[in-house]
DSSP file (Angstrom, degrees, kcal/mol; ACC not computed):
  #  RESIDUE AA STRUCTURE BP1 BP2  ACC     N-H-->O    O-->H-N    N-H-->O    O-->H-N    TCO  KAPPA ALPHA  PHI   PSI    X-CA   Y-CA   Z-CA
    1    1 A M              0   0    0      0, 0.0     2,-0.1     0, 0.0     5,-0.0   0.000 360.0 360.0 360.0 130.0    5.2   16.5  -31.1
    2    2 A N    >   -     0   0    0      1,-0.1     3,-1.2     4,-0.0     4,-0.1  -0.390 360.0 -99.4 -90.7 173.6    2.5   17.1  -33.7
    3    3 A E  G >  S+     0   0    0      1,-0.3     3,-1.1     2,-0.2    -1,-0.1   0.816 118.4  57.6 -63.2 -33.3    1.4   14.7  -36.4
    4    4 A T  G 3  S+     0   0    0      1,-0.2    -1,-0.3     0, 0.0     0, 0.0   0.669 106.7  49.1 -74.9 -15.1    3.4   16.4  -39.2
    5    5 A S  G <  S+     0   0    0     -3,-1.2    -1,-0.2     3,-0.0    -2,-0.2   0.264  83.0 124.9-106.5  13.1    6.7   15.9  -37.3
    6    6 A S  S <  S-     0   0    0     -3,-1.1    -3,-0.0     1,-0.1    -4,-0.0  -0.215  72.7 -78.8 -67.6 164.1    6.2   12.2  -36.5
    7    7 A Q        -     0   0    0      1,-0.1    -1,-0.1     3,-0.0     3,-0.1  -0.211  52.0 -95.3 -64.9 153.6    8.8    9.7  -37.5
    8    8 A T        -     0   0    0     -3,-0.1    -1,-0.1     1,-0.1    -3,-0.0  -0.502  47.1-108.5 -66.7 131.4    9.1    8.5  -41.0
    9    9 A P    >   -     0   0    0      0, 0.0     3,-1.8     0, 0.0    -1,-0.1  -0.251  26.0-114.2 -60.3 152.2    7.2    5.2  -41.5
   10   10 A S  T 3  S+     0   0    0      1,-0.3    -2,-0.1    -3,-0.1     4,-0.0   0.691 113.2  61.5 -65.0 -18.2    9.4    2.1  -42.0
   11   11 A H  T 3  S+     0   0    0     54,-0.1    -1,-0.3     2,-0.0     3,-0.1   0.489  88.5  89.7 -88.2  -1.4    8.2    1.6  -45.5
   12   12 A S  S <  S-     0   0    0     -3,-1.8    54,-0.1     1,-0.1    59,-0.1  -0.557  91.5 -89.0 -89.7 157.6    9.4    5.0  -46.7
   13   13 A P        -     0   0    0      0, 0.0   103,-0.2     0, 0.0   102,-0.2  -0.257  64.8 -75.3 -57.5 154.2   12.9    5.7  -48.2
   14   14 A A    >>  -     0   0    0    101,-0.7     3,-1.4     1,-0.1     4,-1.3  -0.213  42.4-121.7 -52.7 138.1   15.5    6.5  -45.6
   15   15 A P  H 3> S+     0   0    0      0, 0.0     4,-2.1     0, 0.0     5,-0.2   0.831 110.9  60.1 -55.4 -34.7   15.1   10.1  -44.3
   16   16 A E  H 3> S+     0   0    0      1,-0.2     4,-0.8     2,-0.2    -2,-0.1   0.823 101.6  54.8 -64.5 -28.8   18.6   11.0  -45.4
   17   17 A A  H <4 S+     0   0    0     -3,-1.4     3,-0.4     1,-0.2    -1,-0.2   0.896 109.3  46.9 -68.8 -39.2   17.7   10.2  -49.0
   18   18 A L  H >< S+     0   0    0     -4,-1.3     3,-1.3     1,-0.2    -2,-0.2   0.871 106.7  56.7 -70.4 -36.4   14.7   12.5  -48.9
   19   19 A S  H 3< S+     0   0    0     -4,-2.1    -1,-0.2     1,-0.3    -2,-0.2   0.713 103.0  55.8 -70.9 -19.4   16.7   15.4  -47.3
   20   20 A K  T 3< S+     0   0    0     -4,-0.8    -1,-0.3    -3,-0.4    -2,-0.2   0.464  85.8 106.8 -89.7  -1.7   19.2   15.4  -50.2
   21   21 A Q  S <  S-     0   0    0     -3,-1.3     7,-0.1    -4,-0.2    -3,-0.0  -0.488  78.6-105.5 -81.1 145.4   16.5   15.8  -52.9
   22   22 A P    >   -     0   0    0      0, 0.0     3,-2.1     0, 0.0    -1,-0.1  -0.287  36.7-107.2 -60.3 155.5   16.0   19.1  -54.8
   23   23 A A  T 3  S+     0   0    0      1,-0.3    -2,-0.1     3,-0.0     0, 0.0   0.793 120.4  47.9 -56.7 -29.2   12.9   21.0  -53.7
   24   24 A N  T 3  S+     0   0    0      2,-0.0    -1,-0.3     0, 0.0     2,-0.2   0.284  79.7 130.2 -98.4  11.4   11.1   20.1  -56.9
   25   25 A A    <   -     0   0    0     -3,-2.1     3,-0.1     1,-0.2    -4,-0.1  -0.446  37.5-169.5 -65.9 133.6   11.9   16.4  -56.8
   26   26 A Y  S    S+     0   0    0      1,-0.2    44,-3.5    -2,-0.2     2,-0.3   0.821  73.3  33.7 -92.3 -36.4    8.8   14.3  -57.3
   27   27 A Y        -     0   0    0     42,-0.2    -1,-0.2    43,-0.2    45,-0.2  -0.894  67.0-143.0-116.5 147.8   10.4   10.9  -56.4
   28   28 A A  S    S+     0   0    0     43,-1.8     2,-0.3    -2,-0.3    44,-0.2   0.872  89.1   7.0 -72.2 -38.9   13.1   10.2  -53.8
   29   29 A R  E     -a   72   0A   0     42,-2.2    44,-1.9    64,-0.1     2,-0.4  -0.995  59.9-158.9-145.1 147.7   14.6    7.5  -56.1
   30   30 A H  E     -aB  73  92A   0     62,-3.0    62,-2.9    -2,-0.3     2,-0.5  -0.976   7.0-163.1-118.4 139.6   14.2    6.2  -59.6
   31   31 A I  E     -aB  74  91A   0     42,-2.4    44,-3.1    -2,-0.4     2,-0.5  -0.994   8.3-162.9-121.3 126.8   15.4    2.7  -60.7
   32   32 A F  E     -aB  75  90A   0     58,-2.6    58,-2.2    -2,-0.5     2,-0.5  -0.924   2.1-157.6-110.7 128.4   15.7    2.2  -64.4
   33   33 A F  E     -aB  76  89A   0     42,-2.4    44,-2.3    -2,-0.5     2,-0.5  -0.918  17.6-130.9-106.4 123.6   15.9   -1.4  -65.9
   34   34 A C  E     +a   77   0A   0     54,-2.0    54,-0.2    -2,-0.5    44,-0.2  -0.620  31.2 170.0 -69.1 122.6   17.4   -1.9  -69.3
   35   35 A L        +     0   0    0     42,-2.7    -1,-0.1    -2,-0.5    43,-0.1   0.111  21.7 148.2-117.8  18.2   14.9   -4.0  -71.2
   36   36 A N        -     0   0    0     42,-0.3    10,-2.6    41,-0.2     2,-0.5  -0.258  30.5-162.4 -60.6 138.0   16.6   -3.6  -74.6
   37   37 A D        -     0   0    0      8,-0.2     2,-0.4     9,-0.2     6,-0.1  -0.930   7.6-151.7-125.5 104.5   16.3   -6.6  -76.9
   38   38 A R        -     0   0    0     -2,-0.5     3,-0.5     4,-0.3     6,-0.1  -0.622   7.2-166.4 -78.3 128.8   18.9   -6.6  -79.8
   39   39 A K  S    S+     0   0    0     -2,-0.4    -1,-0.1     1,-0.2     0, 0.0   0.505  76.7  75.6 -91.6  -6.3   17.6   -8.4  -82.9
   40   40 A N  S    S-     0   0    0      2,-0.1    -1,-0.2     3,-0.1     3,-0.1   0.330 114.7 -99.9 -90.9   8.4   21.0   -8.5  -84.6
   41   41 A G  S    S+     0   0    0     -3,-0.5     2,-0.1     1,-0.3    -2,-0.1   0.305  80.9 131.8  93.0  -9.9   22.4  -11.3  -82.4
   42   42 A E        -     0   0    0      1,-0.1    -1,-0.3    -5,-0.0    -4,-0.3  -0.431  68.6 -91.2 -72.3 151.4   24.4   -9.1  -80.0
   43   43 A E        +     0   0    0     -2,-0.1     2,-0.3    -3,-0.1    -1,-0.1  -0.302  53.3 171.8 -59.0 144.0   24.0   -9.6  -76.3
   44   44 A S    >   -     0   0    0     -6,-0.1     3,-1.2    -3,-0.1     4,-0.3  -0.983  45.7-108.3-152.5 159.8   21.3   -7.5  -74.6
   45   45 A C  G > >S+     0   0    0     -2,-0.3     3,-2.2     1,-0.3     5,-1.1   0.842 112.8  64.7 -59.4 -36.3   19.7   -7.3  -71.3
   46   46 A A  G > 5S+     0   0    0    -10,-2.6     3,-1.0     1,-0.3    -1,-0.3   0.813  95.5  60.0 -58.8 -29.6   16.4   -8.8  -72.5
   47   47 A Q  G < 5S+     0   0    0     -3,-1.2    -1,-0.3   -11,-0.3    -2,-0.2   0.582 101.4  56.6 -73.4  -8.6   18.3  -12.1  -73.2
   48   48 A H  G < 5S-     0   0    0     -3,-2.2    -1,-0.3    -4,-0.3    -2,-0.2  -0.098 125.1 -94.0-116.4  32.9   19.2  -12.2  -69.5
   49   49 A R  T <>5 +     0   0    0     -3,-1.0     4,-1.7     1,-0.1    -3,-0.2   0.811  69.3 153.6  64.6  34.0   15.6  -12.1  -68.0
   50   50 A A  H  >< +     0   0    0     -5,-1.1     4,-2.6     1,-0.2     5,-0.2   0.872  69.4  57.8 -62.3 -37.3   15.6   -8.3  -67.5
   51   51 A Q  H  > S+     0   0    0     -5,-0.2     4,-2.9     1,-0.2    -1,-0.2   0.908 104.9  51.6 -59.5 -41.6   11.8   -8.2  -67.8
   52   52 A E  H  > S+     0   0    0      2,-0.2     4,-2.6     1,-0.2    -1,-0.2   0.903 109.8  49.5 -62.2 -40.9   11.6  -10.6  -64.9
   53   53 A G  H  X S+     0   0    0     -4,-1.7     4,-2.5     2,-0.2    -2,-0.2   0.928 112.2  47.5 -63.4 -44.8   13.9   -8.4  -62.8
   54   54 A F  H  X S+     0   0    0     -4,-2.6     4,-2.7     2,-0.2     5,-0.2   0.943 113.3  47.7 -59.2 -49.5   11.8   -5.3  -63.6
   55   55 A D  H  X S+     0   0    0     -4,-2.9     4,-2.3     1,-0.2    -2,-0.2   0.910 112.6  49.2 -60.7 -43.4    8.5   -7.1  -62.8
   56   56 A R  H  X S+     0   0    0     -4,-2.6     4,-2.8    -5,-0.2     5,-0.2   0.926 112.1  48.3 -62.6 -45.2   10.0   -8.4  -59.5
   57   57 A C  H  X S+     0   0    0     -4,-2.5     4,-2.9     1,-0.2     5,-0.3   0.937 111.1  49.6 -62.2 -46.9   11.2   -5.0  -58.5
   58   58 A K  H  X S+     0   0    0     -4,-2.7     4,-2.0     1,-0.2    -1,-0.2   0.913 113.7  46.6 -59.0 -43.8    7.9   -3.3  -59.3
   59   59 A T  H  X S+     0   0    0     -4,-2.3     4,-2.6    -5,-0.2    -2,-0.2   0.922 114.6  46.5 -63.5 -45.5    6.0   -5.9  -57.3
   60   60 A Q  H  X S+     0   0    0     -4,-2.8     4,-2.0     2,-0.2     6,-0.2   0.884 110.8  52.0 -68.2 -39.5    8.4   -5.7  -54.3
   61   61 A V  H  <>S+     0   0    0     -4,-2.9     5,-2.6    -5,-0.2     6,-0.7   0.923 113.6  44.4 -63.4 -44.0    8.4   -1.9  -54.3
   62   62 A K  H ><5S+     0   0    0     -4,-2.0     3,-1.5    -5,-0.3    -2,-0.2   0.929 112.5  51.7 -65.1 -44.8    4.6   -1.8  -54.2
   63   63 A A  H 3<5S+     0   0    0     -4,-2.6    -1,-0.2     1,-0.3    -2,-0.2   0.830 109.1  50.8 -62.2 -32.7    4.4   -4.5  -51.6
   64   64 A A  T 3<5S-     0   0    0     -4,-2.0    -1,-0.3    -5,-0.2    -2,-0.2   0.446 114.5-116.5 -84.9  -0.8    6.8   -2.6  -49.4
   65   65 A G  T < 5S+     0   0    0     -3,-1.5    -3,-0.2    -4,-0.2    -2,-0.1   0.767  81.0 122.8  72.6  24.7    4.8    0.6  -49.7
   66   66 A L      < +     0   0    0     -5,-2.6     6,-2.6    -6,-0.2    -4,-0.2   0.566  40.9 102.1 -94.7 -10.1    7.7    2.4  -51.4
   67   67 A A  B     +c   72   0A   0     -6,-0.7     2,-0.2     4,-0.2     6,-0.2  -0.488  59.5  41.5 -80.6 141.9    5.8    3.3  -54.6
   68   68 A G  S >  S-     0   0    0      4,-1.4     3,-2.3    -2,-0.2     0, 0.0  -0.517  92.3 -15.9 122.0 176.6    4.5    6.8  -55.3
   69   69 A A  T 3  S+     0   0    0      1,-0.3   -42,-0.2    -2,-0.2     3,-0.1  -0.218 127.5  15.3 -55.4 134.8    5.3   10.5  -55.0
   70   70 A G  T 3  S+     0   0    0    -44,-3.5    -1,-0.3     1,-0.2   -43,-0.2   0.448 126.3  60.8  79.8   0.3    8.1   11.2  -52.7
   71   71 A K  S <  S-     0   0    0     -3,-2.3   -42,-2.2   -45,-0.3   -43,-1.8   0.215  99.1 -32.6-123.7-117.2    9.2    7.6  -52.7
   72   72 A V  E     -ac  29  67A   0     -6,-2.6    -4,-1.4   -44,-0.2     2,-0.4  -0.913  37.0-163.4-123.4 142.7   10.4    5.3  -55.5
   73   73 A R  E     -a   30   0A   0    -44,-1.9   -42,-2.4    -2,-0.4     2,-0.6  -0.992   9.1-154.5-121.5 129.8    9.6    4.9  -59.2
   74   74 A V  E     -a   31   0A   0     -2,-0.4     2,-0.3   -44,-0.2   -42,-0.2  -0.921  23.5-177.0-105.5 120.6   10.4    1.8  -61.1
   75   75 A N  E     -a   32   0A   0    -44,-3.1   -42,-2.4    -2,-0.6     2,-0.3  -0.888  26.2-128.7-123.8 148.7   10.9    2.4  -64.8
   76   76 A K  E     -a   33   0A   0     -2,-0.3     2,-0.3   -44,-0.2   -42,-0.2  -0.629  31.2-171.7 -82.2 149.2   11.6    0.5  -68.0
   77   77 A A  E     -a   34   0A   0    -44,-2.3   -42,-2.7    -2,-0.3   -41,-0.2  -0.974  20.4-129.1-138.9 155.9   14.4    1.8  -70.2
   78   78 A G  S    S-     0   0    0     -2,-0.3   -42,-0.3     1,-0.3   -43,-0.1   0.092  75.0 -23.6 -76.9-157.2   15.9    1.1  -73.6
   79   79 A C        -     0   0    0      1,-0.2    -1,-0.3   -45,-0.1   -42,-0.0  -0.306  50.5-172.5 -59.0 128.5   19.5    0.4  -74.0
   80   80 A L        -     0   0    0     -3,-0.1    -1,-0.2   -44,-0.0     9,-0.0   0.307  42.6-120.4-102.3   4.8   21.6    1.9  -71.2
   81   81 A D  S    S+     0   0    0      1,-0.1    50,-0.2    50,-0.1     3,-0.1   0.780  87.6 105.8  64.4  31.7   24.8    1.0  -73.0
   82   82 A R    >   +     0   0    0     49,-0.1     3,-2.2     1,-0.1     4,-0.3  -0.171  34.0 141.8-125.1  36.9   26.2   -1.2  -70.3
   83   83 A C  G >   +     0   0    0      1,-0.3     3,-1.6     2,-0.2    48,-0.2   0.761  59.4  67.5 -53.6 -34.8   25.5   -4.5  -72.1
   84   84 A A  G 3  S+     0   0    0     46,-2.5    -1,-0.3     1,-0.3    47,-0.1   0.703 107.2  41.3 -63.3 -18.0   28.7   -6.2  -71.0
   85   85 A A  G <  S-     0   0    0     -3,-2.2    -1,-0.3    45,-0.4    -2,-0.2   0.369 103.9-167.6-106.0   2.2   27.4   -6.2  -67.5
   86   86 A G    <   +     0   0    0     -3,-1.6     2,-0.1    -4,-0.3    13,-0.1   0.024  57.2  46.4 -56.4 149.9   23.8   -7.2  -68.4
   87   87 A P  S    S+     0   0    0      0, 0.0    13,-0.8     0, 0.0     2,-0.3   0.532  83.3 174.5 -78.3 152.5   21.2   -7.3  -67.2
   88   88 A V  E     - D   0  99A   0    -54,-0.2   -54,-2.0    11,-0.2     2,-0.3  -0.898  21.3-178.3-128.1 154.7   21.6   -3.8  -65.6
   89   89 A A  E     -BD  33  98A   0      9,-2.0     9,-3.4    -2,-0.3     2,-0.4  -0.975  13.5-151.9-142.7 152.2   19.6   -1.4  -63.6
   90   90 A V  E     -BD  32  97A   0    -58,-2.2   -58,-2.6    -2,-0.3     2,-0.5  -0.993   4.8-148.3-131.5 136.5   20.6    2.1  -62.4
   91   91 A V  E  >> -BD  31  96A   0      5,-2.5     5,-2.0    -2,-0.4     4,-1.2  -0.892  27.6-127.9-105.9 127.2   19.3    3.9  -59.3
   92   92 A Y  E  45S+B   30   0A   0    -62,-2.9   -62,-3.0    -2,-0.5    -2,-0.0  -0.923  79.5  29.4-117.4 147.3   19.1    7.7  -59.4
   93   93 A P  T  45S+     0   0    0      0, 0.0    -1,-0.2     0, 0.0   -64,-0.1  -0.969 127.2  48.2 -88.5  -1.8   19.8   10.3  -58.0
   94   94 A E  T  45S-     0   0    0      2,-0.1    -2,-0.2     1,-0.1   -65,-0.0   0.697  94.8-137.4 -74.2 -17.3   22.8    8.3  -56.7
   95   95 A A  T  <5 +     0   0    0     -4,-1.2     2,-0.6     1,-0.2    -3,-0.2   0.929  41.3 165.2  58.6  48.2   23.7    6.9  -60.2
   96   96 A V  E   < -D   91   0A   0     -5,-2.0    -5,-2.5    28,-0.0     2,-0.4  -0.873  25.5-149.2-100.2 122.3   24.4    3.5  -58.8
   97   97 A W  E     -D   90   0A   0     -2,-0.6    28,-2.0    -7,-0.2     2,-0.3  -0.784  17.2-174.4 -98.2 129.6   24.7    0.8  -61.4
   98   98 A Y  E     -DE  89 124A   0     -9,-3.4    -9,-2.0    -2,-0.4     2,-0.3  -0.884  16.7-162.5-120.4 152.5   23.6   -2.8  -60.6
   99   99 A T  E     -D   88   0A   0     24,-2.5     2,-0.3    -2,-0.3   -11,-0.2  -0.887  18.9-176.4-119.1 160.9   23.7   -6.2  -62.2
  100  100 A Y        -     0   0    0    -13,-0.8     3,-0.1    -2,-0.3   -47,-0.1  -0.983  25.1-168.3-154.4 156.3   21.5   -9.0  -60.9
  101  101 A V        +     0   0    0     -2,-0.3     2,-0.3     1,-0.3    -1,-0.1   0.594  69.1   7.1-123.3 -20.7   20.9  -12.7  -61.6
  102  102 A D  S >> S-     0   0    0      1,-0.1     4,-1.7   -49,-0.0     3,-0.6  -0.902  82.3 -82.6-154.3 179.6   17.8  -13.7  -59.7
  103  103 A A  H 3> S+     0   0    0     -2,-0.3     4,-2.7     1,-0.2     5,-0.2   0.827 120.2  59.3 -61.5 -34.3   14.8  -12.5  -57.5
  104  104 A S  H 3> S+     0   0    0      2,-0.2     4,-1.9     1,-0.2    -1,-0.2   0.846 103.3  52.8 -68.0 -31.0   16.9  -12.5  -54.4
  105  105 A D  H <> S+     0   0    0     -3,-0.6     4,-2.1     2,-0.2    -1,-0.2   0.931 111.0  46.6 -65.5 -44.9   19.3   -9.9  -55.9
  106  106 A I  H  X S+     0   0    0     -4,-1.7     4,-2.6     1,-0.2    -2,-0.2   0.926 110.5  52.7 -62.7 -43.8   16.3   -7.7  -56.8
  107  107 A D  H  X S+     0   0    0     -4,-2.7     4,-2.7     1,-0.2     5,-0.2   0.887 108.9  50.9 -59.0 -39.2   14.9   -8.2  -53.3
  108  108 A E  H  X>S+     0   0    0     -4,-1.9     4,-2.8     2,-0.2     5,-0.6   0.893 109.2  49.7 -66.6 -40.5   18.2   -7.1  -51.8
  109  109 A I  I  X>S+     0   0    0     -4,-2.1     5,-2.1     3,-0.2     4,-1.5   0.927 113.6  47.0 -63.0 -44.6   18.4   -4.0  -54.0
  110  110 A V  I  <>S+     0   0    0     -4,-2.6     5,-2.0     3,-0.2     6,-0.3   0.964 119.4  38.1 -61.4 -53.0   14.8   -3.0  -52.9
  111  111 A E  I  <>S+     0   0    0     -4,-2.7     5,-0.9    -5,-0.2    -2,-0.2   0.944 126.5  33.3 -66.1 -50.0   15.4   -3.6  -49.2
  112  112 A S  I  <5S+     0   0    0     -4,-2.8     6,-3.2    -5,-0.2     4,-0.2   0.955 133.0  18.4 -76.0 -51.3   18.9   -2.3  -48.9
  113  113 A H  I  X<S+     0   0    0     -4,-1.5     4,-1.8    -5,-0.6    -3,-0.2   0.955 127.6  39.9 -89.8 -56.7   19.1    0.6  -51.4
  114  114 A L  I  4<S+     0   0    0     -5,-2.1    -3,-0.2     1,-0.2    -4,-0.2   0.864 129.9  28.8 -66.6 -36.1   15.6    1.7  -52.4
  115  115 A K  I  4<S+     0   0    0     -5,-2.0  -101,-0.7    -6,-0.3    -3,-0.2   0.894 136.5  21.7 -89.2 -45.9   14.2    1.4  -48.8
  116  116 A N  T  4<S-     0   0    0     -5,-0.9    -3,-0.2    -6,-0.3    -2,-0.2   0.426  94.5-120.3-112.1   0.3   17.2    2.0  -46.6
  117  117 A G     <  +     0   0    0     -4,-1.8     2,-0.6     1,-0.2    -4,-0.3   0.652  65.7 135.5  74.3  14.8   19.6    3.9  -48.8
  118  118 A Q        -     0   0    0     -6,-3.2    -1,-0.2    -7,-0.2    -2,-0.2  -0.881  54.0-128.1-103.6 121.3   22.4    1.4  -48.5
  119  119 A V        -     0   0    0     -2,-0.6     2,-1.2    -6,-0.1     3,-0.1  -0.379  15.3-129.9 -64.5 139.1   24.3    0.4  -51.7
  120  120 A V    >   -     0   0    0      1,-0.2     3,-1.7    -2,-0.1     4,-0.3  -0.760  25.5-170.5 -91.6  91.4   24.5   -3.3  -52.4
  121  121 A E  G >  S+     0   0    0     -2,-1.2     3,-1.5     1,-0.3    -1,-0.2   0.830  77.0  60.1 -55.9 -39.6   28.3   -3.5  -53.1
  122  122 A R  G 3  S+     0   0    0      1,-0.3    -1,-0.3    -3,-0.1    -2,-0.0   0.686 106.6  47.8 -68.0 -15.8   28.3   -7.1  -54.3
  123  123 A L  G <  S+     0   0    0     -3,-1.7   -24,-2.5     2,-0.1    -1,-0.3   0.350  82.0 125.9-104.8   4.5   25.9   -6.3  -57.2
  124  124 A L  B <   -E   98   0A   0     -3,-1.5   -26,-0.2    -4,-0.3    -3,-0.0  -0.370  62.2-123.3 -66.7 140.5   27.7   -3.1  -58.4
  125  125 A V        -     0   0    0    -28,-2.0   -28,-0.2    -2,-0.1    -1,-0.1  -0.715  33.7-109.6 -79.3 127.5   28.7   -3.0  -62.1
  126  126 A P    >   -     0   0    0      0, 0.0     3,-1.7     0, 0.0    -1,-0.1  -0.334  25.5-123.3 -56.9 139.6   32.4   -2.4  -62.5
  127  127 A S  T 3  S+     0   0    0      1,-0.3    -2,-0.0    -3,-0.0    -3,-0.0   0.722 106.5  59.2 -63.2 -22.3   33.0    1.1  -63.8
  128  128 A H  T 3  S+     0   0    0      2,-0.1     2,-0.5     0, 0.0    -1,-0.3   0.637  81.7  99.6 -82.1 -13.2   35.0   -0.1  -66.8
  129  129 A L    <   +     0   0    0     -3,-1.7     2,-0.1     1,-0.1   -44,-0.1  -0.634  42.7 140.5 -82.0 122.6   32.2   -2.3  -68.2
  130  130 A G              0   0    0     -2,-0.5   -46,-2.5   -48,-0.1   -45,-0.4  -0.016 360.0 360.0-123.4-128.7   30.3   -0.6  -71.0
  131  131 A R              0   0    0    -48,-0.2   -49,-0.1   -49,-0.2    -2,-0.1   0.463 360.0 360.0 -86.3 360.0   28.9   -2.0  -74.2
């Protein structure tokens, strides 16, 4: 076995995630965090510590060696129009919508989904919840 065919390191996204990517994909996965802050008094993700969730995810992804080309990108987003479930994040290319309440939820998303390709069922946003 040569060096280029060695096994995928444990810090990389699951191999099946990489094999499903288009040939021109730069990242295996993107996670977008809604950080919208409504000034009109309506509920928004920013009122539910969304920035803390984003910061935690970014830190955990880097610490796990998951950040970078061919791996995972953690992005800020404006309103994702799922306010009723806020705070929310969505993982692409799978289009899996999550809600979270604390750092342990974020850690579970990073470990289970971003690293190992396993959806965290208990944190899924119900499909009927929108704005």
